[in-house]
Phi, psi and omega in degrees: 000134176277176185298321179295317180294319177299316179301309181299315180301314179296323177294320178296321177299313181297319178296314181295319179297310181301316180294328184279331184261345180298137178055023185263351184049047185285323187268162178303148176303141180064013176288130177281104184288067178298135182301329180297314181287312181291327176295319178294320178298313179301314181299320179298316180290321178296318177300317178298315177303311183291318186275329187248337188245320190305322182299336179293344188248000179300311173260165181309136182254132177290151182301317180298320177296319179298316179294320175300316179298318179297316178298318178297318181297314179296317179295317178299316180297321179297317178293314183296328183253020187302334181282342185221003175274156178293182186298338180270000179067210178276088187305146181303323179298321179287318179298316181294325181297313178296308183299309183293326178289319175298318179295320177300311180301312183294326175294315182296331178266004173085019182274328182229172175286168178300128180287156182287334181235181178230167175296128177265119178213185184302316182298313183290317178300323181293346179263011181236179177293351179269008180308125180077001184248353185211143176242120185301328182288347180256005176291119183242343184235159176297325179299315178296319179297315180296327177297315178297314180296323177299317178293322178294316178301319180300313179295319179296316180298320179298330179270356180072031183233159170289165179303311182296318180291320178298313181299318180299318180291313182293316182294324181294336182277358184305000000 
């Protein structure tokens, strides 16, 4: 990677991280979110993403593999942040937001193939039949995540688009 590409990649990581942890109540109550600790946690998760997950997406990734990767990512994050995360650990909703947003960014700049899913957040949920019925920051189980993806797939199918293409179109109209 040249310097321009490194700069852009690092900015995308920061954007994805910020979007995934905002309003997520990820840390223990009254935890002083010292940049040293949260920065180290972010670096640990980014390293895991780069070393263990990213290669799965260079070529098209099957949905089952993506869900397995998401579960591994959330479990790894829960273990890595056990000293300062809240009782729910690195919640699946927060983990999917970071992972799916990074994949969206990397797909949009042509680094990886189209991802099987999209970032699930308030805006996207509000464009489905789950509007007002689900909060992405509270997704804790694979079953809840699959329910959100099922509603997104339904909306995407109605528009004749893949999930990733539908989300890009809907999110862009914001």
